[in-house]
A tleap script that builds the chain and sets N, CA, C and O, in Angstrom:
source leaprc.protein.ff14SB
mol = sequence {
  NMET SER LYS LEU VAL LEU LYS LEU ASN ALA
  PHE GLY GLY PRO THR GLY ARG ARG LEU PRO
  LYS ASP ALA TYR ASP VAL LEU LEU ALA VAL
  THR GLY PHE VAL ASP GLY PRO ALA ALA ALA
  VAL ALA ALA PHE GLN ALA GLU ALA LYS ALA
  ALA ASN THR GLY PHE ASP PHE ALA VAL LYS
  SER LEU GLN ASN ASP PHE THR ASP PRO GLY
  GLN ASP GLY PRO THR ARG ALA ALA GLU PHE
  HIE PRO GLY ASN ALA GLY ASN ARG ASP ARG
  VAL ARG GLU ASP LEU ALA THR VAL GLY ARG
  MET LEU LEU GLY CILE
}
set mol.1.N position { 48.944 -31.726 -53.826 }
set mol.1.CA position { 50.048 -31.525 -53.051 }
set mol.1.C position { 51.268 -31.979 -53.376 }
set mol.1.O position { 51.542 -33.125 -53.731 }
set mol.2.N position { 52.374 -30.601 -53.188 }
set mol.2.CA position { 53.672 -31.746 -54.381 }
set mol.2.C position { 54.078 -32.851 -53.189 }
set mol.2.O position { 53.667 -32.915 -52.030 }
set mol.3.N position { 54.560 -33.277 -53.547 }
set mol.3.CA position { 55.975 -33.625 -52.457 }
set mol.3.C position { 57.369 -33.820 -52.043 }
set mol.3.O position { 58.237 -34.684 -51.911 }
set mol.4.N position { 57.037 -32.077 -51.856 }
set mol.4.CA position { 58.128 -31.063 -51.612 }
set mol.4.C position { 57.448 -30.145 -50.706 }
set mol.4.O position { 58.140 -29.342 -50.080 }
set mol.5.N position { 56.142 -30.160 -50.549 }
set mol.5.CA position { 55.395 -29.011 -49.765 }
set mol.5.C position { 54.938 -30.180 -48.446 }
set mol.5.O position { 54.895 -30.024 -47.226 }
set mol.6.N position { 54.685 -31.188 -49.185 }
set mol.6.CA position { 54.441 -32.504 -47.908 }
set mol.6.C position { 55.711 -32.994 -47.156 }
set mol.6.O position { 55.641 -33.691 -46.144 }
set mol.7.N position { 57.215 -32.463 -47.884 }
set mol.7.CA position { 58.131 -33.343 -47.011 }
set mol.7.C position { 59.410 -32.176 -45.871 }
set mol.7.O position { 60.293 -32.073 -45.019 }
set mol.8.N position { 58.296 -31.470 -47.021 }
set mol.8.CA position { 58.949 -29.711 -45.869 }
set mol.8.C position { 57.469 -29.885 -45.109 }
set mol.8.O position { 56.614 -29.889 -45.994 }
set mol.9.N position { 57.204 -29.949 -44.535 }
set mol.9.CA position { 55.326 -29.881 -43.926 }
set mol.9.C position { 55.715 -30.801 -42.865 }
set mol.9.O position { 55.637 -30.369 -41.715 }
set mol.10.N position { 56.371 -32.740 -43.166 }
set mol.10.CA position { 56.470 -33.255 -42.567 }
set mol.10.C position { 57.727 -33.149 -41.784 }
set mol.10.O position { 58.079 -33.993 -40.960 }
set mol.11.N position { 58.651 -31.644 -42.198 }
set mol.11.CA position { 59.705 -31.617 -41.623 }
set mol.11.C position { 59.939 -30.722 -39.916 }
set mol.11.O position { 60.593 -30.914 -38.890 }
set mol.12.N position { 58.754 -29.495 -40.549 }
set mol.12.CA position { 59.242 -28.596 -40.197 }
set mol.12.C position { 57.644 -27.604 -40.126 }
set mol.12.O position { 57.608 -26.394 -39.903 }
set mol.13.N position { 56.915 -28.140 -40.278 }
set mol.13.CA position { 55.709 -28.281 -40.904 }
set mol.13.C position { 54.837 -27.563 -39.539 }
set mol.13.O position { 55.467 -26.509 -39.454 }
set mol.14.N position { 54.002 -27.509 -38.665 }
set mol.14.CA position { 52.951 -27.078 -37.780 }
set mol.14.C position { 53.583 -28.638 -36.126 }
set mol.14.O position { 54.027 -28.760 -34.985 }
set mol.15.N position { 52.988 -29.540 -37.636 }
set mol.15.CA position { 53.621 -31.178 -36.621 }
set mol.15.C position { 55.179 -31.848 -37.107 }
set mol.15.O position { 55.329 -33.042 -37.363 }
set mol.16.N position { 56.067 -31.014 -37.158 }
set mol.16.CA position { 56.348 -31.491 -38.258 }
set mol.16.C position { 57.429 -32.011 -37.499 }
set mol.16.O position { 57.848 -31.304 -36.582 }
set mol.17.N position { 58.405 -34.042 -37.884 }
set mol.17.CA position { 58.611 -34.348 -36.925 }
set mol.17.C position { 60.064 -34.399 -36.764 }
set mol.17.O position { 60.540 -35.116 -35.885 }
set mol.18.N position { 60.772 -33.740 -37.496 }
set mol.18.CA position { 61.971 -33.191 -37.512 }
set mol.18.C position { 62.942 -34.643 -37.574 }
set mol.18.O position { 63.925 -34.870 -36.869 }
set mol.19.N position { 62.412 -35.451 -38.529 }
set mol.19.CA position { 62.885 -36.763 -38.914 }
set mol.19.C position { 64.257 -36.356 -39.503 }
set mol.19.O position { 64.366 -35.152 -39.734 }
set mol.20.N position { 65.576 -37.323 -39.856 }
set mol.20.CA position { 66.465 -36.871 -40.562 }
set mol.20.C position { 66.494 -37.412 -41.885 }
set mol.20.O position { 67.343 -36.939 -42.641 }
set mol.21.N position { 65.389 -38.721 -42.516 }
set mol.21.CA position { 64.428 -38.978 -43.587 }
set mol.21.C position { 64.153 -37.962 -43.878 }
set mol.21.O position { 64.845 -37.401 -44.728 }
set mol.22.N position { 62.953 -37.244 -43.262 }
set mol.22.CA position { 62.466 -36.155 -44.046 }
set mol.22.C position { 63.211 -35.702 -44.631 }
set mol.22.O position { 63.044 -35.778 -45.848 }
set mol.23.N position { 64.708 -34.824 -44.012 }
set mol.23.CA position { 64.768 -34.063 -44.841 }
set mol.23.C position { 65.596 -34.825 -45.507 }
set mol.23.O position { 65.908 -34.435 -46.632 }
set mol.24.N position { 66.217 -36.210 -44.961 }
set mol.24.CA position { 66.877 -35.539 -46.779 }
set mol.24.C position { 66.142 -37.062 -47.767 }
set mol.24.O position { 66.510 -38.114 -48.290 }
set mol.25.N position { 64.958 -36.274 -47.542 }
set mol.25.CA position { 63.704 -36.701 -48.648 }
set mol.25.C position { 63.732 -35.629 -49.997 }
set mol.25.O position { 63.716 -35.751 -51.222 }
set mol.26.N position { 63.798 -34.193 -48.725 }
set mol.26.CA position { 63.606 -33.000 -49.497 }
set mol.26.C position { 64.908 -32.562 -50.509 }
set mol.26.O position { 64.943 -31.752 -51.436 }
set mol.27.N position { 65.780 -33.293 -50.032 }
set mol.27.CA position { 67.296 -33.211 -50.892 }
set mol.27.C position { 67.080 -33.875 -52.219 }
set mol.27.O position { 67.152 -33.508 -53.392 }
set mol.28.N position { 66.690 -35.362 -51.384 }
set mol.28.CA position { 66.343 -36.226 -53.369 }
set mol.28.C position { 65.265 -35.662 -54.449 }
set mol.28.O position { 65.346 -35.710 -55.676 }
set mol.29.N position { 64.144 -35.066 -53.569 }
set mol.29.CA position { 63.381 -34.710 -53.941 }
set mol.29.C position { 63.660 -33.083 -55.674 }
set mol.29.O position { 62.856 -32.477 -56.382 }
set mol.30.N position { 64.854 -33.085 -55.587 }
set mol.30.CA position { 64.472 -32.027 -55.721 }
set mol.30.C position { 66.300 -32.337 -56.575 }
set mol.30.O position { 66.981 -31.562 -57.247 }
set mol.31.N position { 66.562 -33.756 -56.154 }
set mol.31.CA position { 68.258 -33.716 -57.284 }
set mol.31.C position { 67.947 -34.981 -57.441 }
set mol.31.O position { 68.841 -35.652 -56.926 }
set mol.32.N position { 67.085 -35.676 -57.919 }
set mol.32.CA position { 66.495 -37.096 -57.984 }
set mol.32.C position { 65.597 -36.597 -58.903 }
set mol.32.O position { 65.557 -37.444 -59.796 }
set mol.33.N position { 64.746 -35.555 -59.216 }
set mol.33.CA position { 63.743 -35.174 -60.314 }
set mol.33.C position { 63.864 -35.431 -61.996 }
set mol.33.O position { 64.608 -34.942 -62.845 }
set mol.34.N position { 62.877 -36.339 -62.054 }
set mol.34.CA position { 63.414 -36.983 -63.958 }
set mol.34.C position { 63.317 -35.609 -64.258 }
set mol.34.O position { 64.503 -35.283 -64.275 }
set mol.35.N position { 62.905 -34.973 -64.413 }
set mol.35.CA position { 62.510 -33.397 -64.985 }
set mol.35.C position { 64.321 -32.991 -64.789 }
set mol.35.O position { 64.642 -32.166 -65.645 }
set mol.36.N position { 65.029 -33.233 -64.238 }
set mol.36.CA position { 66.086 -32.238 -63.327 }
set mol.36.C position { 65.444 -31.407 -62.239 }
set mol.36.O position { 64.269 -31.419 -61.871 }
set mol.37.N position { 66.439 -30.699 -61.810 }
set mol.37.CA position { 66.518 -29.898 -60.214 }
set mol.37.C position { 66.038 -28.416 -60.646 }
set mol.37.O position { 64.903 -28.235 -60.205 }
set mol.38.N position { 66.195 -28.049 -60.880 }
set mol.38.CA position { 65.372 -26.991 -61.940 }
set mol.38.C position { 63.632 -26.558 -62.043 }
set mol.38.O position { 62.847 -25.637 -61.816 }
set mol.39.N position { 63.714 -27.935 -62.549 }
set mol.39.CA position { 62.143 -27.922 -63.146 }
set mol.39.C position { 61.249 -28.575 -61.770 }
set mol.39.O position { 60.033 -28.441 -61.637 }
set mol.40.N position { 62.290 -29.412 -60.657 }
set mol.40.CA position { 61.924 -29.376 -59.244 }
set mol.40.C position { 60.754 -28.308 -58.955 }
set mol.40.O position { 59.526 -28.285 -59.040 }
set mol.41.N position { 62.187 -27.098 -58.421 }
set mol.41.CA position { 62.611 -25.891 -58.387 }
set mol.41.C position { 61.061 -24.922 -58.149 }
set mol.41.O position { 60.464 -24.389 -57.213 }
set mol.42.N position { 60.862 -25.138 -59.909 }
set mol.42.CA position { 59.549 -24.420 -60.245 }
set mol.42.C position { 58.412 -25.044 -60.393 }
set mol.42.O position { 57.352 -24.585 -60.819 }
set mol.43.N position { 58.733 -26.467 -59.907 }
set mol.43.CA position { 56.770 -26.913 -59.380 }
set mol.43.C position { 56.750 -26.419 -58.273 }
set mol.43.O position { 55.846 -25.674 -57.894 }
set mol.44.N position { 57.639 -26.719 -57.649 }
set mol.44.CA position { 57.279 -25.873 -55.879 }
set mol.44.C position { 57.403 -24.646 -56.465 }
set mol.44.O position { 57.064 -23.780 -55.658 }
set mol.45.N position { 57.659 -24.303 -57.259 }
set mol.45.CA position { 57.114 -22.369 -56.648 }
set mol.45.C position { 55.600 -22.271 -57.639 }
set mol.45.O position { 55.249 -21.122 -57.369 }
set mol.46.N position { 55.047 -22.559 -58.145 }
set mol.46.CA position { 53.960 -23.388 -58.917 }
set mol.46.C position { 53.424 -23.040 -57.949 }
set mol.46.O position { 52.764 -22.007 -58.056 }
set mol.47.N position { 53.469 -23.813 -56.429 }
set mol.47.CA position { 52.506 -24.316 -55.656 }
set mol.47.C position { 52.062 -23.094 -54.686 }
set mol.47.O position { 51.170 -23.331 -53.872 }
set mol.48.N position { 52.688 -21.688 -54.735 }
set mol.48.CA position { 52.355 -21.097 -54.915 }
set mol.48.C position { 50.893 -19.708 -54.906 }
set mol.48.O position { 50.433 -18.821 -54.186 }
set mol.49.N position { 50.611 -20.612 -56.773 }
set mol.49.CA position { 49.938 -20.176 -56.978 }
set mol.49.C position { 49.230 -21.094 -57.151 }
set mol.49.O position { 48.342 -20.771 -57.940 }
set mol.50.N position { 49.137 -22.175 -56.802 }
set mol.50.CA position { 47.966 -22.720 -56.785 }
set mol.50.C position { 47.337 -23.231 -55.667 }
set mol.50.O position { 46.741 -24.239 -55.286 }
set mol.51.N position { 47.684 -22.190 -55.305 }
set mol.51.CA position { 46.393 -22.214 -53.795 }
set mol.51.C position { 46.656 -23.674 -52.700 }
set mol.51.O position { 45.818 -24.275 -52.027 }
set mol.52.N position { 47.871 -23.882 -52.822 }
set mol.52.CA position { 48.709 -24.861 -51.796 }
set mol.52.C position { 48.204 -24.849 -50.376 }
set mol.52.O position { 48.705 -23.750 -50.142 }
set mol.53.N position { 47.867 -25.032 -49.711 }
set mol.53.CA position { 47.837 -24.922 -48.039 }
set mol.53.C position { 48.512 -24.864 -47.506 }
set mol.53.O position { 48.580 -24.063 -46.574 }
set mol.54.N position { 49.548 -25.849 -47.874 }
set mol.54.CA position { 50.500 -26.280 -47.149 }
set mol.54.C position { 51.907 -25.714 -46.887 }
set mol.54.O position { 52.768 -25.860 -46.020 }
set mol.55.N position { 51.723 -24.832 -48.293 }
set mol.55.CA position { 53.080 -23.870 -49.115 }
set mol.55.C position { 53.541 -23.432 -48.450 }
set mol.55.O position { 54.743 -23.669 -48.326 }
set mol.56.N position { 52.678 -22.201 -47.305 }
set mol.56.CA position { 53.285 -21.219 -46.609 }
set mol.56.C position { 54.660 -21.929 -45.402 }
set mol.56.O position { 55.846 -21.749 -45.128 }
set mol.57.N position { 53.335 -22.910 -44.950 }
set mol.57.CA position { 54.351 -23.855 -43.629 }
set mol.57.C position { 55.621 -24.498 -43.923 }
set mol.57.O position { 56.506 -24.748 -43.105 }
set mol.58.N position { 55.625 -24.905 -46.014 }
set mol.58.CA position { 56.742 -25.239 -46.669 }
set mol.58.C position { 58.105 -23.747 -46.447 }
set mol.58.O position { 59.119 -23.562 -45.774 }
set mol.59.N position { 57.388 -23.078 -47.362 }
set mol.59.CA position { 58.624 -22.047 -47.517 }
set mol.59.C position { 59.315 -21.281 -45.422 }
set mol.59.O position { 60.375 -20.800 -45.024 }
set mol.60.N position { 57.915 -21.614 -44.720 }
set mol.60.CA position { 58.817 -21.202 -42.979 }
set mol.60.C position { 59.779 -22.234 -42.971 }
set mol.60.O position { 60.917 -21.863 -43.257 }
set mol.61.N position { 59.624 -23.425 -42.721 }
set mol.61.CA position { 60.312 -24.704 -43.248 }
set mol.61.C position { 61.383 -23.977 -43.541 }
set mol.61.O position { 62.168 -23.424 -42.770 }
set mol.62.N position { 61.368 -24.019 -44.966 }
set mol.62.CA position { 62.670 -23.945 -46.062 }
set mol.62.C position { 62.955 -22.724 -45.112 }
set mol.62.O position { 63.053 -23.329 -44.044 }
set mol.63.N position { 63.190 -21.145 -44.749 }
set mol.63.CA position { 63.684 -20.714 -44.510 }
set mol.63.C position { 64.624 -20.787 -43.174 }
set mol.63.O position { 65.849 -20.679 -43.133 }
set mol.64.N position { 63.152 -21.131 -41.426 }
set mol.64.CA position { 64.281 -22.042 -41.268 }
set mol.64.C position { 65.273 -23.007 -40.518 }
set mol.64.O position { 65.838 -22.894 -39.430 }
set mol.65.N position { 65.286 -23.857 -41.343 }
set mol.65.CA position { 65.196 -25.182 -41.047 }
set mol.65.C position { 66.320 -25.708 -42.598 }
set mol.65.O position { 66.686 -26.876 -42.733 }
set mol.66.N position { 66.779 -24.358 -43.812 }
set mol.66.CA position { 67.440 -25.259 -44.520 }
set mol.66.C position { 68.123 -24.144 -45.656 }
set mol.66.O position { 68.514 -24.287 -46.815 }
set mol.67.N position { 68.086 -23.399 -45.067 }
set mol.67.CA position { 68.944 -22.166 -45.994 }
set mol.67.C position { 70.621 -22.568 -45.643 }
set mol.67.O position { 71.462 -22.327 -46.509 }
set mol.68.N position { 71.033 -23.188 -44.329 }
set mol.68.CA position { 72.387 -22.393 -44.200 }
set mol.68.C position { 73.057 -24.360 -43.946 }
set mol.68.O position { 72.327 -25.183 -43.392 }
set mol.69.N position { 74.210 -24.666 -44.370 }
set mol.69.CA position { 74.494 -26.218 -43.749 }
set mol.69.C position { 74.252 -26.458 -41.604 }
set mol.69.O position { 73.820 -27.404 -40.945 }
set mol.70.N position { 74.626 -25.500 -41.325 }
set mol.70.CA position { 74.632 -25.483 -39.971 }
set mol.70.C position { 72.306 -26.038 -39.221 }
set mol.70.O position { 71.696 -26.741 -38.416 }
set mol.71.N position { 72.145 -25.217 -40.106 }
set mol.71.CA position { 70.754 -26.117 -39.815 }
set mol.71.C position { 70.304 -27.084 -39.391 }
set mol.71.O position { 71.185 -27.944 -39.402 }
set mol.72.N position { 69.062 -27.596 -38.862 }
set mol.72.CA position { 68.552 -28.643 -38.597 }
set mol.72.C position { 68.480 -29.742 -39.815 }
set mol.72.O position { 68.788 -30.931 -39.897 }
set mol.73.N position { 67.866 -28.677 -40.819 }
set mol.73.CA position { 67.674 -29.956 -41.743 }
set mol.73.C position { 68.815 -30.286 -42.525 }
set mol.73.O position { 68.956 -31.404 -43.021 }
set mol.74.N position { 69.858 -29.112 -42.694 }
set mol.74.CA position { 70.934 -30.944 -43.227 }
set mol.74.C position { 71.581 -31.212 -42.671 }
set mol.74.O position { 72.439 -32.060 -42.920 }
set mol.75.N position { 71.365 -30.257 -41.122 }
set mol.75.CA position { 72.573 -31.508 -40.137 }
set mol.75.C position { 71.701 -33.026 -40.000 }
set mol.75.O position { 72.268 -33.971 -39.451 }
set mol.76.N position { 70.502 -33.157 -40.458 }
set mol.76.CA position { 69.788 -33.928 -39.941 }
set mol.76.C position { 69.443 -35.268 -41.274 }
set mol.76.O position { 68.830 -36.316 -41.473 }
set mol.77.N position { 70.459 -34.161 -41.971 }
set mol.77.CA position { 70.060 -35.175 -43.552 }
set mol.77.C position { 71.118 -35.689 -43.646 }
set mol.77.O position { 71.292 -36.546 -44.512 }
set mol.78.N position { 71.760 -35.451 -43.099 }
set mol.78.CA position { 74.104 -35.744 -43.249 }
set mol.78.C position { 73.516 -37.085 -42.246 }
set mol.78.O position { 73.774 -38.233 -42.607 }
set mol.79.N position { 72.753 -36.846 -41.037 }
set mol.79.CA position { 72.584 -38.172 -39.854 }
set mol.79.C position { 72.088 -39.424 -40.683 }
set mol.79.O position { 72.534 -40.572 -40.665 }
set mol.80.N position { 71.137 -38.938 -41.351 }
set mol.80.CA position { 70.845 -40.473 -41.807 }
set mol.80.C position { 71.804 -40.644 -43.653 }
set mol.80.O position { 71.674 -41.681 -44.303 }
set mol.81.N position { 72.566 -39.594 -44.115 }
set mol.81.CA position { 73.469 -40.320 -45.235 }
set mol.81.C position { 74.406 -41.128 -44.819 }
set mol.81.O position { 75.284 -40.823 -44.011 }
set mol.82.N position { 74.170 -42.874 -45.692 }
set mol.82.CA position { 75.169 -43.655 -45.326 }
set mol.82.C position { 76.783 -43.249 -44.762 }
set mol.82.O position { 77.293 -43.704 -43.738 }
set mol.83.N position { 77.387 -42.327 -45.664 }
set mol.83.CA position { 79.087 -41.971 -46.077 }
set mol.83.C position { 79.095 -41.493 -45.252 }
set mol.83.O position { 78.365 -41.513 -44.261 }
set mol.84.N position { 80.457 -40.642 -45.682 }
set mol.84.CA position { 81.057 -41.021 -45.026 }
set mol.84.C position { 81.176 -39.018 -44.381 }
set mol.84.O position { 80.631 -37.999 -44.805 }
set mol.85.N position { 82.261 -39.297 -43.104 }
set mol.85.CA position { 82.169 -37.365 -43.011 }
set mol.85.C position { 82.560 -36.185 -43.911 }
set mol.85.O position { 81.882 -35.157 -43.890 }
set mol.86.N position { 83.319 -36.270 -44.468 }
set mol.86.CA position { 83.217 -35.849 -45.241 }
set mol.86.C position { 81.956 -35.375 -47.087 }
set mol.86.O position { 81.771 -34.366 -47.767 }
set mol.87.N position { 81.149 -37.697 -47.126 }
set mol.87.CA position { 80.350 -37.120 -47.410 }
set mol.87.C position { 78.966 -36.291 -46.794 }
set mol.87.O position { 78.175 -35.562 -47.392 }
set mol.88.N position { 79.006 -36.695 -45.401 }
set mol.88.CA position { 78.064 -35.697 -44.604 }
set mol.88.C position { 78.176 -34.222 -44.952 }
set mol.88.O position { 77.313 -33.449 -45.367 }
set mol.89.N position { 79.187 -34.070 -44.736 }
set mol.89.CA position { 79.311 -32.042 -45.085 }
set mol.89.C position { 78.853 -32.088 -46.613 }
set mol.89.O position { 77.756 -31.828 -47.106 }
set mol.90.N position { 79.806 -32.420 -47.085 }
set mol.90.CA position { 78.005 -32.179 -49.282 }
set mol.90.C position { 77.043 -32.576 -48.738 }
set mol.90.O position { 76.261 -31.896 -49.402 }
set mol.91.N position { 76.528 -33.012 -48.198 }
set mol.91.CA position { 75.095 -33.678 -47.837 }
set mol.91.C position { 74.707 -32.224 -46.917 }
set mol.91.O position { 74.135 -33.313 -46.961 }
set mol.92.N position { 74.602 -31.778 -46.645 }
set mol.92.CA position { 74.651 -30.089 -45.711 }
set mol.92.C position { 74.880 -29.272 -46.372 }
set mol.92.O position { 73.976 -28.506 -46.705 }
set mol.93.N position { 76.165 -29.101 -46.827 }
set mol.93.CA position { 75.819 -28.092 -48.270 }
set mol.93.C position { 74.582 -28.255 -48.954 }
set mol.93.O position { 73.481 -27.741 -48.752 }
set mol.94.N position { 75.071 -29.262 -50.002 }
set mol.94.CA position { 74.037 -29.445 -51.121 }
set mol.94.C position { 72.387 -28.933 -50.746 }
set mol.94.O position { 71.634 -28.247 -51.437 }
set mol.95.N position { 72.120 -29.636 -49.184 }
set mol.95.CA position { 70.736 -29.147 -49.506 }
set mol.95.C position { 70.261 -27.648 -48.902 }
set mol.95.O position { 69.197 -27.029 -48.891 }
set mol.96.N position { 71.993 -27.332 -48.271 }
set mol.96.CA position { 71.178 -24.979 -48.144 }
set mol.96.C position { 71.289 -25.235 -49.185 }
set mol.96.O position { 70.368 -25.593 -49.919 }
set mol.97.N position { 72.401 -25.116 -49.481 }
set mol.97.CA position { 72.051 -24.937 -51.491 }
set mol.97.C position { 70.116 -24.977 -52.531 }
set mol.97.O position { 69.366 -24.304 -53.238 }
set mol.98.N position { 70.301 -26.476 -51.768 }
set mol.98.CA position { 68.987 -26.892 -52.013 }
set mol.98.C position { 67.774 -25.827 -52.136 }
set mol.98.O position { 67.250 -25.172 -53.037 }
set mol.99.N position { 67.567 -26.057 -50.362 }
set mol.99.CA position { 67.025 -24.827 -49.686 }
set mol.99.C position { 66.452 -23.273 -50.180 }
set mol.99.O position { 65.462 -22.546 -50.266 }
set mol.100.N position { 68.292 -23.427 -50.491 }
set mol.100.CA position { 68.145 -21.734 -50.945 }
set mol.100.C position { 67.548 -21.742 -52.398 }
set mol.100.O position { 66.661 -20.916 -52.615 }
set mol.101.N position { 67.992 -22.715 -53.585 }
set mol.101.CA position { 66.792 -22.268 -54.230 }
set mol.101.C position { 65.565 -22.510 -54.887 }
set mol.101.O position { 65.119 -22.172 -55.984 }
set mol.102.N position { 64.959 -23.445 -53.571 }
set mol.102.CA position { 63.476 -23.846 -53.963 }
set mol.102.C position { 63.192 -22.105 -52.921 }
set mol.102.O position { 61.979 -21.935 -52.791 }
set mol.103.N position { 63.636 -21.485 -52.563 }
set mol.103.CA position { 63.148 -19.825 -51.711 }
set mol.103.C position { 63.608 -19.297 -53.267 }
set mol.103.O position { 62.588 -18.938 -53.856 }
set mol.104.N position { 64.436 -19.188 -53.849 }
set mol.104.CA position { 64.774 -18.650 -55.035 }
set mol.104.C position { 65.847 -17.247 -54.583 }
set mol.104.O position { 65.816 -16.117 -55.071 }
set mol.105.N position { 66.809 -17.803 -53.441 }
set mol.105.CA position { 67.471 -16.564 -53.218 }
set mol.105.C position { 69.148 -17.249 -52.784 }
set mol.105.O position { 70.074 -16.487 -52.505 }
savepdb mol mol.pdb
quit
């Protein structure tokens, strides 16, 4: 199971904890991926074909919590980020962009 699927389920899955660190880790898993963000997105999307049992919950978490800067995922990730208000706004925007990229929208 991919790290992104695990983190998305930890945040917003059936027993999701909705912790700020889990939301922030979604951002880091994509932006800090060694082969680049596009490869992270491709690897996540490949999980759909790999019969990953957590993938559907991960997609629902993305849809419900990560496609808009005002949703719970970006808001909680910004809480975890140690920077100033401007940096936290950027975290919200970046994570919403990542969420849309992972969904292919």
